[in-house]
Steps between C-alpha positions, in 0.01 A plus 500: 500500500630726232731797553409777243710799429352777289665792309399756248702542184751785488438860407425558137505797266109507487493488884689824497263651236207374680380311200261200529698194417268206543578234265723738302857553606780753522870441598637487847686810598860480618359584850254219468771250391724592794215473750437152360869419543475617873214251551705225337773559759248488783354174382843346413490265803128451521390156358271534208370197321328670212430857362163575350461805283257680271596452144531880451860599427550754798395216751684228319826700471471588869466141585812421311693776674374384850582132425872616454735204427289230657347229286152555634233429252297798380142406408276732304133512608243686287294553810750743649468765228417855591149631460403557134437873450379441131486822295666683775828310511805725419307816579573742789261428768410873571408555137282194494315611814447857368356346174279252688421627854285191556810284506729543807812285555495600871155339534652183362789527738244533795323180392231597244436162347289613193681792345619415151712679238376454154592147389668442832450308828331574815665437829239233563635319198848546605436364846315197350808395276753577778308292750499218246867552435586496874295181552700324226846633615439404869377161415813436295735613762399337833794502739705733280615860489411713195539854380220678284592797296203700400343848439343759720137411457579126469675510831214677665282218372729242643488678839124493479529123440709489820219683688713805570282765642726767340483361154306812366762735634820618331657300230826311570819680427712363209739223607389502861453164676204345667491154681192279559488169665217294369360211704199355330238787512700692758717783395751684701668807351833532673607824342373705212625756253844489672782697340774465758726370232510818321816707528327828404188612663337714238159651497256310268509608128213433266286189555 
């Protein structure tokens, strides 16, 4: 059995500007840093054997903040990267969709497996690499408790791996917490997208 906690990186500047980040990066906002610190406080007394993170800075920095003063190992896994948006990375989503009406981010969010930005990935390809990453991670951590720090579409792919019927619904909020119990091929989602640790209940801003 493996206990898996999931979180999304903290809010970034490009989140607020509704820019496509993908494999690119923008800095965490002060708000995003503070939310990650609040998650760290919530997890202070939770035993975590290892933290896995995407190598992209916004996720890695969030992982470091959430770890706090513990000595828990943080392990980078390439398979946890966000979807690659290719030529569209760094651009405002609305501008891209006006320029290319055939490409629709909301269709990807709803589970379209074949839509691709120029020189980017499809959701089908993201799910394939995420599934491979999750199999490796779970095999390495039998009997342990782990935290995975990822990205919006990556986490949707992980929920699809866990057979969550709502995987194609709204993306997880930044620095929220999800807990999944894995027992061989049986997955039990105990709670999802939980933000009870936040001191401020603010409306969603940006992505």
